[in-house]
HTML snippet that shows the backbone in 3Dmol.js (N, CA, C, O; Angstrom):
<script src="https://3Dmol.org/build/3Dmol-min.js"></script>
<div id="view" style="width:600px;height:400px;position:relative"></div>
<script>
const pdb = `
ATOM      1  N   MET A   1       0.862  -1.156   0.000  1.00  0.00           N
ATOM      2  CA  MET A   1       0.000   0.000   0.000  1.00  0.00           C
ATOM      3  C   MET A   1       0.916   1.228   0.000  1.00  0.00           C
ATOM      4  O   MET A   1       1.983   1.223   0.613  1.00  0.00           O
ATOM      5  N   THR A   2       0.486   2.253  -0.684  1.00  0.00           N
ATOM      6  CA  THR A   2       1.300   3.470  -0.782  1.00  0.00           C
ATOM      7  C   THR A   2       0.753   4.560   0.147  1.00  0.00           C
ATOM      8  O   THR A   2      -0.366   4.477   0.654  1.00  0.00           O
ATOM      9  N   GLU A   3       1.575   5.566   0.343  1.00  0.00           N
ATOM     10  CA  GLU A   3       1.139   6.719   1.126  1.00  0.00           C
ATOM     11  C   GLU A   3      -0.023   7.414   0.430  1.00  0.00           C
ATOM     12  O   GLU A   3      -0.944   7.895   1.091  1.00  0.00           O
ATOM     13  N   ASN A   4       0.011   7.469  -0.880  1.00  0.00           N
ATOM     14  CA  ASN A   4      -1.080   8.082  -1.635  1.00  0.00           C
ATOM     15  C   ASN A   4      -2.394   7.327  -1.432  1.00  0.00           C
ATOM     16  O   ASN A   4      -3.459   7.943  -1.395  1.00  0.00           O
ATOM     17  N   ASP A   5      -2.331   5.994  -1.300  1.00  0.00           N
ATOM     18  CA  ASP A   5      -3.542   5.212  -1.013  1.00  0.00           C
ATOM     19  C   ASP A   5      -4.190   5.695   0.281  1.00  0.00           C
ATOM     20  O   ASP A   5      -5.408   5.853   0.353  1.00  0.00           O
ATOM     21  N   LEU A   6      -3.371   5.927   1.293  1.00  0.00           N
ATOM     22  CA  LEU A   6      -3.908   6.410   2.577  1.00  0.00           C
ATOM     23  C   LEU A   6      -4.560   7.779   2.419  1.00  0.00           C
ATOM     24  O   LEU A   6      -5.619   8.041   2.990  1.00  0.00           O
ATOM     25  N   LYS A   7      -3.932   8.633   1.656  1.00  0.00           N
ATOM     26  CA  LYS A   7      -4.497   9.967   1.410  1.00  0.00           C
ATOM     27  C   LYS A   7      -5.837   9.863   0.681  1.00  0.00           C
ATOM     28  O   LYS A   7      -6.790  10.566   1.016  1.00  0.00           O
ATOM     29  N   GLU A   8      -5.900   8.986  -0.311  1.00  0.00           N
ATOM     30  CA  GLU A   8      -7.143   8.818  -1.079  1.00  0.00           C
ATOM     31  C   GLU A   8      -8.271   8.244  -0.224  1.00  0.00           C
ATOM     32  O   GLU A   8      -9.445   8.483  -0.506  1.00  0.00           O
ATOM     33  N   LEU A   9      -7.925   7.495   0.811  1.00  0.00           N
ATOM     34  CA  LEU A   9      -8.929   6.949   1.729  1.00  0.00           C
ATOM     35  C   LEU A   9      -9.291   7.937   2.844  1.00  0.00           C
ATOM     36  O   LEU A   9     -10.053   7.605   3.752  1.00  0.00           O
ATOM     37  N   HIS A  10      -8.742   9.144   2.769  1.00  0.00           N
ATOM     38  CA  HIS A  10      -9.038  10.233   3.702  1.00  0.00           C
ATOM     39  C   HIS A  10      -8.492  10.000   5.107  1.00  0.00           C
ATOM     40  O   HIS A  10      -9.100  10.413   6.095  1.00  0.00           O
ATOM     41  N   PHE A  11      -7.351   9.341   5.187  1.00  0.00           N
ATOM     42  CA  PHE A  11      -6.642   9.256   6.455  1.00  0.00           C
ATOM     43  C   PHE A  11      -6.103  10.642   6.792  1.00  0.00           C
ATOM     44  O   PHE A  11      -5.822  11.431   5.890  1.00  0.00           O
ATOM     45  N   THR A  12      -5.957  10.940   8.062  1.00  0.00           N
ATOM     46  CA  THR A  12      -5.405  12.212   8.517  1.00  0.00           C
ATOM     47  C   THR A  12      -3.916  12.034   8.809  1.00  0.00           C
ATOM     48  O   THR A  12      -3.512  11.107   9.512  1.00  0.00           O
ATOM     49  N   LYS A  13      -3.121  12.931   8.262  1.00  0.00           N
ATOM     50  CA  LYS A  13      -1.672  12.882   8.463  1.00  0.00           C
ATOM     51  C   LYS A  13      -1.321  13.513   9.808  1.00  0.00           C
ATOM     52  O   LYS A  13      -1.751  14.624  10.116  1.00  0.00           O
ATOM     53  N   ILE A  14      -0.537  12.791  10.602  1.00  0.00           N
ATOM     54  CA  ILE A  14      -0.064  13.280  11.892  1.00  0.00           C
ATOM     55  C   ILE A  14       1.453  13.455  11.788  1.00  0.00           C
ATOM     56  O   ILE A  14       2.182  12.493  11.551  1.00  0.00           O
ATOM     57  N   ILE A  15       1.913  14.678  11.966  1.00  0.00           N
ATOM     58  CA  ILE A  15       3.342  14.971  11.880  1.00  0.00           C
ATOM     59  C   ILE A  15       3.927  15.000  13.291  1.00  0.00           C
ATOM     60  O   ILE A  15       3.404  15.668  14.183  1.00  0.00           O
ATOM     61  N   VAL A  16       5.008  14.271  13.470  1.00  0.00           N
ATOM     62  CA  VAL A  16       5.716  14.263  14.745  1.00  0.00           C
ATOM     63  C   VAL A  16       7.037  15.008  14.527  1.00  0.00           C
ATOM     64  O   VAL A  16       7.961  14.467  13.919  1.00  0.00           O
ATOM     65  N   PRO A  17       7.127  16.254  15.025  1.00  0.00           N
ATOM     66  CA  PRO A  17       8.333  17.044  14.795  1.00  0.00           C
ATOM     67  C   PRO A  17       9.525  16.505  15.589  1.00  0.00           C
ATOM     68  O   PRO A  17       9.371  15.708  16.515  1.00  0.00           O
ATOM     69  N   VAL A  18      10.693  16.953  15.206  1.00  0.00           N
ATOM     70  CA  VAL A  18      11.932  16.512  15.852  1.00  0.00           C
ATOM     71  C   VAL A  18      11.861  16.694  17.366  1.00  0.00           C
ATOM     72  O   VAL A  18      12.318  15.834  18.119  1.00  0.00           O
ATOM     73  N   GLU A  19      11.293  17.802  17.807  1.00  0.00           N
ATOM     74  CA  GLU A  19      11.206  18.092  19.236  1.00  0.00           C
ATOM     75  C   GLU A  19      10.414  17.019  19.994  1.00  0.00           C
ATOM     76  O   GLU A  19      10.720  16.715  21.147  1.00  0.00           O
ATOM     77  N   GLU A  20       9.420  16.462  19.354  1.00  0.00           N
ATOM     78  CA  GLU A  20       8.603  15.431  20.000  1.00  0.00           C
ATOM     79  C   GLU A  20       9.130  14.025  19.749  1.00  0.00           C
ATOM     80  O   GLU A  20       8.943  13.134  20.577  1.00  0.00           O
ATOM     81  N   SER A  21       9.781  13.822  18.622  1.00  0.00           N
ATOM     82  CA  SER A  21      10.212  12.477  18.257  1.00  0.00           C
ATOM     83  C   SER A  21      11.391  11.994  19.081  1.00  0.00           C
ATOM     84  O   SER A  21      11.573  10.791  19.266  1.00  0.00           O
ATOM     85  N   GLY A  22      12.193  12.930  19.577  1.00  0.00           N
ATOM     86  CA  GLY A  22      13.380  12.532  20.309  1.00  0.00           C
ATOM     87  C   GLY A  22      14.443  11.950  19.397  1.00  0.00           C
ATOM     88  O   GLY A  22      15.423  11.369  19.863  1.00  0.00           O
ATOM     89  N   ASP A  23      14.249  12.105  18.117  1.00  0.00           N
ATOM     90  CA  ASP A  23      15.154  11.593  17.103  1.00  0.00           C
ATOM     91  C   ASP A  23      15.741  12.790  16.365  1.00  0.00           C
ATOM     92  O   ASP A  23      15.377  13.930  16.654  1.00  0.00           O
ATOM     93  N   GLU A  24      16.628  12.552  15.434  1.00  0.00           N
ATOM     94  CA  GLU A  24      17.177  13.682  14.682  1.00  0.00           C
ATOM     95  C   GLU A  24      16.319  14.057  13.480  1.00  0.00           C
ATOM     96  O   GLU A  24      16.597  15.050  12.807  1.00  0.00           O
ATOM     97  N   PHE A  25      15.280  13.273  13.204  1.00  0.00           N
ATOM     98  CA  PHE A  25      14.388  13.559  12.086  1.00  0.00           C
ATOM     99  C   PHE A  25      12.933  13.559  12.538  1.00  0.00           C
ATOM    100  O   PHE A  25      12.548  12.821  13.445  1.00  0.00           O
ATOM    101  N   ALA A  26      12.147  14.386  11.898  1.00  0.00           N
ATOM    102  CA  ALA A  26      10.699  14.342  12.100  1.00  0.00           C
ATOM    103  C   ALA A  26      10.161  13.150  11.302  1.00  0.00           C
ATOM    104  O   ALA A  26      10.828  12.659  10.391  1.00  0.00           O
ATOM    105  N   TYR A  27       8.980  12.697  11.640  1.00  0.00           N
ATOM    106  CA  TYR A  27       8.333  11.640  10.874  1.00  0.00           C
ATOM    107  C   TYR A  27       6.833  11.882  10.894  1.00  0.00           C
ATOM    108  O   TYR A  27       6.349  12.774  11.591  1.00  0.00           O
ATOM    109  N   HIS A  28       6.109  11.095  10.137  1.00  0.00           N
ATOM    110  CA  HIS A  28       4.654  11.212  10.143  1.00  0.00           C
ATOM    111  C   HIS A  28       4.021   9.833  10.004  1.00  0.00           C
ATOM    112  O   HIS A  28       4.658   8.855   9.610  1.00  0.00           O
ATOM    113  N   TYR A  29       2.747   9.804  10.344  1.00  0.00           N
ATOM    114  CA  TYR A  29       1.934   8.604  10.186  1.00  0.00           C
ATOM    115  C   TYR A  29       0.515   9.068   9.909  1.00  0.00           C
ATOM    116  O   TYR A  29       0.236  10.267   9.908  1.00  0.00           O
ATOM    117  N   TYR A  30      -0.374   8.123   9.675  1.00  0.00           N
ATOM    118  CA  TYR A  30      -1.760   8.459   9.346  1.00  0.00           C
ATOM    119  C   TYR A  30      -2.704   7.743  10.296  1.00  0.00           C
ATOM    120  O   TYR A  30      -2.401   6.672  10.822  1.00  0.00           O
ATOM    121  N   ILE A  31      -3.856   8.366  10.500  1.00  0.00           N
ATOM    122  CA  ILE A  31      -4.867   7.783  11.374  1.00  0.00           C
ATOM    123  C   ILE A  31      -6.249   7.941  10.717  1.00  0.00           C
ATOM    124  O   ILE A  31      -6.518   8.920  10.021  1.00  0.00           O
ATOM    125  N   TYR A  32      -7.107   6.951  10.961  1.00  0.00           N
ATOM    126  CA  TYR A  32      -8.473   7.003  10.446  1.00  0.00           C
ATOM    127  C   TYR A  32      -9.387   6.432  11.530  1.00  0.00           C
ATOM    128  O   TYR A  32      -9.264   5.256  11.871  1.00  0.00           O
ATOM    129  N   PRO A  33     -10.306   7.241  12.081  1.00  0.00           N
ATOM    130  CA  PRO A  33     -11.227   6.725  13.096  1.00  0.00           C
ATOM    131  C   PRO A  33     -12.353   5.912  12.450  1.00  0.00           C
ATOM    132  O   PRO A  33     -13.112   6.426  11.628  1.00  0.00           O
ATOM    133  N   LEU A  34     -12.446   4.649  12.833  1.00  0.00           N
ATOM    134  CA  LEU A  34     -13.549   3.815  12.342  1.00  0.00           C
ATOM    135  C   LEU A  34     -14.830   4.092  13.117  1.00  0.00           C
ATOM    136  O   LEU A  34     -15.926   4.065  12.558  1.00  0.00           O
ATOM    137  N   ASN A  35     -14.679   4.355  14.395  1.00  0.00           N
ATOM    138  CA  ASN A  35     -15.788   4.778  15.248  1.00  0.00           C
ATOM    139  C   ASN A  35     -15.185   5.502  16.447  1.00  0.00           C
ATOM    140  O   ASN A  35     -14.010   5.866  16.411  1.00  0.00           O
ATOM    141  N   ASP A  36     -15.954   5.718  17.500  1.00  0.00           N
ATOM    142  CA  ASP A  36     -15.463   6.482  18.646  1.00  0.00           C
ATOM    143  C   ASP A  36     -14.357   5.777  19.424  1.00  0.00           C
ATOM    144  O   ASP A  36     -13.624   6.427  20.170  1.00  0.00           O
ATOM    145  N   SER A  37     -14.222   4.474  19.267  1.00  0.00           N
ATOM    146  CA  SER A  37     -13.234   3.761  20.068  1.00  0.00           C
ATOM    147  C   SER A  37     -12.225   2.938  19.261  1.00  0.00           C
ATOM    148  O   SER A  37     -11.305   2.363  19.843  1.00  0.00           O
ATOM    149  N   ILE A  38     -12.376   2.871  17.951  1.00  0.00           N
ATOM    150  CA  ILE A  38     -11.468   2.064  17.124  1.00  0.00           C
ATOM    151  C   ILE A  38     -10.862   2.927  16.028  1.00  0.00           C
ATOM    152  O   ILE A  38     -11.576   3.584  15.269  1.00  0.00           O
ATOM    153  N   ASN A  39      -9.541   2.917  15.957  1.00  0.00           N
ATOM    154  CA  ASN A  39      -8.822   3.685  14.945  1.00  0.00           C
ATOM    155  C   ASN A  39      -7.951   2.786  14.088  1.00  0.00           C
ATOM    156  O   ASN A  39      -7.438   1.767  14.551  1.00  0.00           O
ATOM    157  N   LEU A  40      -7.793   3.175  12.842  1.00  0.00           N
ATOM    158  CA  LEU A  40      -6.767   2.590  11.990  1.00  0.00           C
ATOM    159  C   LEU A  40      -5.547   3.491  12.105  1.00  0.00           C
ATOM    160  O   LEU A  40      -5.667   4.707  11.959  1.00  0.00           O
ATOM    161  N   VAL A  41      -4.380   2.919  12.364  1.00  0.00           N
ATOM    162  CA  VAL A  41      -3.152   3.688  12.519  1.00  0.00           C
ATOM    163  C   VAL A  41      -2.108   3.098  11.581  1.00  0.00           C
ATOM    164  O   VAL A  41      -1.855   1.893  11.589  1.00  0.00           O
ATOM    165  N   SER A  42      -1.505   3.967  10.773  1.00  0.00           N
ATOM    166  CA  SER A  42      -0.512   3.486   9.808  1.00  0.00           C
ATOM    167  C   SER A  42       0.853   3.316  10.456  1.00  0.00           C
ATOM    168  O   SER A  42       1.109   3.781  11.567  1.00  0.00           O
ATOM    169  N   SER A  43       1.705   2.640   9.726  1.00  0.00           N
ATOM    170  CA  SER A  43       3.110   2.612  10.102  1.00  0.00           C
ATOM    171  C   SER A  43       3.657   4.025   9.911  1.00  0.00           C
ATOM    172  O   SER A  43       2.968   4.884   9.363  1.00  0.00           O
ATOM    173  N   THR A  44       4.874   4.270  10.352  1.00  0.00           N
ATOM    174  CA  THR A  44       5.449   5.604  10.260  1.00  0.00           C
ATOM    175  C   THR A  44       6.251   5.780   8.977  1.00  0.00           C
ATOM    176  O   THR A  44       6.678   4.810   8.352  1.00  0.00           O
ATOM    177  N   SER A  45       6.443   7.030   8.604  1.00  0.00           N
ATOM    178  CA  SER A  45       7.166   7.346   7.364  1.00  0.00           C
ATOM    179  C   SER A  45       8.595   6.833   7.388  1.00  0.00           C
ATOM    180  O   SER A  45       9.128   6.458   6.344  1.00  0.00           O
ATOM    181  N   ASP A  46       9.224   6.807   8.547  1.00  0.00           N
ATOM    182  CA  ASP A  46      10.608   6.351   8.600  1.00  0.00           C
ATOM    183  C   ASP A  46      10.745   4.837   8.474  1.00  0.00           C
ATOM    184  O   ASP A  46      11.842   4.342   8.216  1.00  0.00           O
ATOM    185  N   GLU A  47       9.661   4.095   8.650  1.00  0.00           N
ATOM    186  CA  GLU A  47       9.724   2.641   8.497  1.00  0.00           C
ATOM    187  C   GLU A  47       9.000   2.137   7.248  1.00  0.00           C
ATOM    188  O   GLU A  47       9.100   0.956   6.915  1.00  0.00           O
ATOM    189  N   SER A  48       8.281   3.007   6.560  1.00  0.00           N
ATOM    190  CA  SER A  48       7.414   2.563   5.465  1.00  0.00           C
ATOM    191  C   SER A  48       7.946   2.822   4.066  1.00  0.00           C
ATOM    192  O   SER A  48       7.531   2.142   3.127  1.00  0.00           O
ATOM    193  N   ASN A  49       8.840   3.770   3.893  1.00  0.00           N
ATOM    194  CA  ASN A  49       9.274   4.188   2.561  1.00  0.00           C
ATOM    195  C   ASN A  49       8.070   4.669   1.763  1.00  0.00           C
ATOM    196  O   ASN A  49       7.095   5.135   2.354  1.00  0.00           O
ATOM    197  N   GLN A  50       8.109   4.572   0.460  1.00  0.00           N
ATOM    198  CA  GLN A  50       7.012   5.078  -0.362  1.00  0.00           C
ATOM    199  C   GLN A  50       5.882   4.069  -0.568  1.00  0.00           C
ATOM    200  O   GLN A  50       4.712   4.452  -0.603  1.00  0.00           O
ATOM    201  N   LYS A  51       6.219   2.782  -0.704  1.00  0.00           N
ATOM    202  CA  LYS A  51       5.211   1.807  -1.109  1.00  0.00           C
ATOM    203  C   LYS A  51       4.955   0.698  -0.098  1.00  0.00           C
ATOM    204  O   LYS A  51       4.272  -0.273  -0.425  1.00  0.00           O
ATOM    205  N   ASN A  52       5.467   0.807   1.088  1.00  0.00           N
ATOM    206  CA  ASN A  52       5.348  -0.284   2.048  1.00  0.00           C
ATOM    207  C   ASN A  52       4.572   0.097   3.299  1.00  0.00           C
ATOM    208  O   ASN A  52       4.926  -0.311   4.405  1.00  0.00           O
ATOM    209  N   TRP A  53       3.524   0.871   3.124  1.00  0.00           N
ATOM    210  CA  TRP A  53       2.730   1.306   4.261  1.00  0.00           C
ATOM    211  C   TRP A  53       1.822   0.175   4.729  1.00  0.00           C
ATOM    212  O   TRP A  53       1.297  -0.593   3.922  1.00  0.00           O
ATOM    213  N   LYS A  54       1.648   0.085   6.041  1.00  0.00           N
ATOM    214  CA  LYS A  54       0.738  -0.880   6.652  1.00  0.00           C
ATOM    215  C   LYS A  54      -0.177  -0.127   7.605  1.00  0.00           C
ATOM    216  O   LYS A  54       0.149   0.966   8.070  1.00  0.00           O
ATOM    217  N   VAL A  55      -1.306  -0.716   7.881  1.00  0.00           N
ATOM    218  CA  VAL A  55      -2.270  -0.132   8.802  1.00  0.00           C
ATOM    219  C   VAL A  55      -2.577  -1.168   9.866  1.00  0.00           C
ATOM    220  O   VAL A  55      -2.785  -2.342   9.560  1.00  0.00           O
ATOM    221  N   SER A  56      -2.606  -0.729  11.120  1.00  0.00           N
ATOM    222  CA  SER A  56      -3.021  -1.645  12.179  1.00  0.00           C
ATOM    223  C   SER A  56      -4.373  -1.196  12.714  1.00  0.00           C
ATOM    224  O   SER A  56      -4.705  -0.011  12.719  1.00  0.00           O
ATOM    225  N   VAL A  57      -5.122  -2.162  13.154  1.00  0.00           N
ATOM    226  CA  VAL A  57      -6.443  -1.902  13.706  1.00  0.00           C
ATOM    227  C   VAL A  57      -6.280  -1.897  15.224  1.00  0.00           C
ATOM    228  O   VAL A  57      -6.346  -2.940  15.875  1.00  0.00           O
ATOM    229  N   ASP A  58      -6.064  -0.698  15.771  1.00  0.00           N
ATOM    230  CA  ASP A  58      -5.789  -0.564  17.201  1.00  0.00           C
ATOM    231  C   ASP A  58      -4.846  -1.657  17.695  1.00  0.00           C
ATOM    232  O   ASP A  58      -5.030  -2.223  18.773  1.00  0.00           O
ATOM    233  N   TYR A  59      -3.856  -1.930  16.896  1.00  0.00           N
ATOM    234  CA  TYR A  59      -2.790  -2.877  17.226  1.00  0.00           C
ATOM    235  C   TYR A  59      -3.259  -4.328  17.333  1.00  0.00           C
ATOM    236  O   TYR A  59      -2.586  -5.142  17.965  1.00  0.00           O
ATOM    237  N   TRP A  60      -4.398  -4.667  16.728  1.00  0.00           N
ATOM    238  CA  TRP A  60      -4.869  -6.052  16.687  1.00  0.00           C
ATOM    239  C   TRP A  60      -4.109  -6.855  15.647  1.00  0.00           C
ATOM    240  O   TRP A  60      -3.895  -8.055  15.818  1.00  0.00           O
ATOM    241  N   GLY A  61      -3.711  -6.215  14.600  1.00  0.00           N
ATOM    242  CA  GLY A  61      -3.002  -6.866  13.506  1.00  0.00           C
ATOM    243  C   GLY A  61      -2.790  -5.878  12.384  1.00  0.00           C
ATOM    244  O   GLY A  61      -3.371  -4.792  12.393  1.00  0.00           O
ATOM    245  N   GLU A  62      -1.967  -6.239  11.419  1.00  0.00           N
ATOM    246  CA  GLU A  62      -1.635  -5.321  10.330  1.00  0.00           C
ATOM    247  C   GLU A  62      -2.308  -5.719   9.019  1.00  0.00           C
ATOM    248  O   GLU A  62      -2.515  -6.898   8.732  1.00  0.00           O
ATOM    249  N   ILE A  63      -2.636  -4.703   8.243  1.00  0.00           N
ATOM    250  CA  ILE A  63      -3.186  -4.877   6.898  1.00  0.00           C
ATOM    251  C   ILE A  63      -2.260  -4.130   5.955  1.00  0.00           C
ATOM    252  O   ILE A  63      -1.921  -2.973   6.203  1.00  0.00           O
ATOM    253  N   ASP A  64      -1.846  -4.786   4.871  1.00  0.00           N
ATOM    254  CA  ASP A  64      -0.897  -4.124   3.978  1.00  0.00           C
ATOM    255  C   ASP A  64      -1.407  -3.941   2.552  1.00  0.00           C
ATOM    256  O   ASP A  64      -0.628  -3.640   1.648  1.00  0.00           O
ATOM    257  N   ASN A  65      -2.715  -4.123   2.346  1.00  0.00           N
ATOM    258  CA  ASN A  65      -3.240  -3.853   1.001  1.00  0.00           C
ATOM    259  C   ASN A  65      -4.452  -2.925   1.077  1.00  0.00           C
ATOM    260  O   ASN A  65      -5.283  -3.014   1.981  1.00  0.00           O
ATOM    261  N   VAL A  66      -4.515  -2.043   0.104  1.00  0.00           N
ATOM    262  CA  VAL A  66      -5.504  -0.972   0.102  1.00  0.00           C
ATOM    263  C   VAL A  66      -6.928  -1.512  -0.022  1.00  0.00           C
ATOM    264  O   VAL A  66      -7.855  -0.923   0.533  1.00  0.00           O
ATOM    265  N   GLU A  67      -7.115  -2.599  -0.724  1.00  0.00           N
ATOM    266  CA  GLU A  67      -8.469  -3.148  -0.889  1.00  0.00           C
ATOM    267  C   GLU A  67      -9.058  -3.583   0.450  1.00  0.00           C
ATOM    268  O   GLU A  67     -10.227  -3.313   0.730  1.00  0.00           O
ATOM    269  N   SER A  68      -8.266  -4.246   1.270  1.00  0.00           N
ATOM    270  CA  SER A  68      -8.753  -4.695   2.578  1.00  0.00           C
ATOM    271  C   SER A  68      -9.050  -3.512   3.496  1.00  0.00           C
ATOM    272  O   SER A  68     -10.039  -3.530   4.229  1.00  0.00           O
ATOM    273  N   VAL A  69      -8.213  -2.497   3.461  1.00  0.00           N
ATOM    274  CA  VAL A  69      -8.443  -1.305   4.282  1.00  0.00           C
ATOM    275  C   VAL A  69      -9.728  -0.618   3.837  1.00  0.00           C
ATOM    276  O   VAL A  69     -10.534  -0.207   4.671  1.00  0.00           O
ATOM    277  N   SER A  70      -9.920  -0.492   2.539  1.00  0.00           N
ATOM    278  CA  SER A  70     -11.122   0.126   2.004  1.00  0.00           C
ATOM    279  C   SER A  70     -12.374  -0.660   2.414  1.00  0.00           C
ATOM    280  O   SER A  70     -13.386  -0.064   2.783  1.00  0.00           O
ATOM    281  N   GLU A  71     -12.308  -1.979   2.350  1.00  0.00           N
ATOM    282  CA  GLU A  71     -13.439  -2.818   2.752  1.00  0.00           C
ATOM    283  C   GLU A  71     -13.746  -2.657   4.241  1.00  0.00           C
ATOM    284  O   GLU A  71     -14.911  -2.611   4.635  1.00  0.00           O
ATOM    285  N   LEU A  72     -12.716  -2.572   5.053  1.00  0.00           N
ATOM    286  CA  LEU A  72     -12.918  -2.397   6.488  1.00  0.00           C
ATOM    287  C   LEU A  72     -13.586  -1.055   6.787  1.00  0.00           C
ATOM    288  O   LEU A  72     -14.502  -0.983   7.606  1.00  0.00           O
ATOM    289  N   ILE A  73     -13.134  -0.014   6.134  1.00  0.00           N
ATOM    290  CA  ILE A  73     -13.748   1.309   6.309  1.00  0.00           C
ATOM    291  C   ILE A  73     -15.213   1.262   5.881  1.00  0.00           C
ATOM    292  O   ILE A  73     -16.077   1.785   6.585  1.00  0.00           O
ATOM    293  N   SER A  74     -15.502   0.646   4.747  1.00  0.00           N
ATOM    294  CA  SER A  74     -16.884   0.526   4.274  1.00  0.00           C
ATOM    295  C   SER A  74     -17.745  -0.245   5.256  1.00  0.00           C
ATOM    296  O   SER A  74     -18.888   0.132   5.519  1.00  0.00           O
ATOM    297  N   PHE A  75     -17.205  -1.316   5.795  1.00  0.00           N
ATOM    298  CA  PHE A  75     -17.933  -2.118   6.774  1.00  0.00           C
ATOM    299  C   PHE A  75     -18.338  -1.264   7.970  1.00  0.00           C
ATOM    300  O   PHE A  75     -19.494  -1.295   8.392  1.00  0.00           O
ATOM    301  N   PHE A  76     -17.391  -0.499   8.521  1.00  0.00           N
ATOM    302  CA  PHE A  76     -17.703   0.326   9.679  1.00  0.00           C
ATOM    303  C   PHE A  76     -18.667   1.452   9.338  1.00  0.00           C
ATOM    304  O   PHE A  76     -19.487   1.830  10.174  1.00  0.00           O
ATOM    305  N   LYS A  77     -18.587   1.991   8.142  1.00  0.00           N
ATOM    306  CA  LYS A  77     -19.556   3.017   7.746  1.00  0.00           C
ATOM    307  C   LYS A  77     -20.964   2.443   7.695  1.00  0.00           C
ATOM    308  O   LYS A  77     -21.926   3.128   8.042  1.00  0.00           O
ATOM    309  N   ASN A  78     -21.093   1.200   7.269  1.00  0.00           N
ATOM    310  CA  ASN A  78     -22.405   0.559   7.160  1.00  0.00           C
ATOM    311  C   ASN A  78     -23.016   0.218   8.506  1.00  0.00           C
ATOM    312  O   ASN A  78     -24.238   0.104   8.603  1.00  0.00           O
ATOM    313  N   ILE A  79     -22.212   0.050   9.549  1.00  0.00           N
ATOM    314  CA  ILE A  79     -22.783  -0.309  10.846  1.00  0.00           C
ATOM    315  C   ILE A  79     -22.923   0.891  11.776  1.00  0.00           C
ATOM    316  O   ILE A  79     -23.350   0.725  12.918  1.00  0.00           O
ATOM    317  N   LYS A  80     -22.579   2.085  11.327  1.00  0.00           N
ATOM    318  CA  LYS A  80     -22.767   3.273  12.164  1.00  0.00           C
ATOM    319  C   LYS A  80     -24.243   3.512  12.399  1.00  0.00           C
ATOM    320  O   LYS A  80     -25.080   3.249  11.536  1.00  0.00           O
ATOM    321  N   LYS A  81     -24.541   4.011  13.568  1.00  0.00           N
ATOM    322  CA  LYS A  81     -25.941   4.282  13.912  1.00  0.00           C
ATOM    323  C   LYS A  81     -26.342   5.650  13.475  1.00  0.00           C
ATOM    324  O   LYS A  81     -27.487   6.053  13.682  1.00  0.00           O
TER     325      LYS A  81
END
`;
const viewer = $3Dmol.createViewer("view");
viewer.addModel(pdb, "pdb");
viewer.setStyle({}, {cartoon: {color: "spectrum"}});
viewer.zoomTo();
viewer.render();
</script>
């Protein structure tokens, strides 16, 4: 999955500046709220490169293809009250 895939799915980019990262470089990741208590959280820019992004479901497990992430988002949209 690419970073652009996450953007197209309307994930929100979270930037972690050098001051907060405790590292010599800033990094970023993406988040998508499925509901009030469950979030999709991507891997970070420093570990993902351009085409190797993964998404975890509140750390239950990782998904590395855009089709599965899209299906999961659709599923949660369909069960919202």
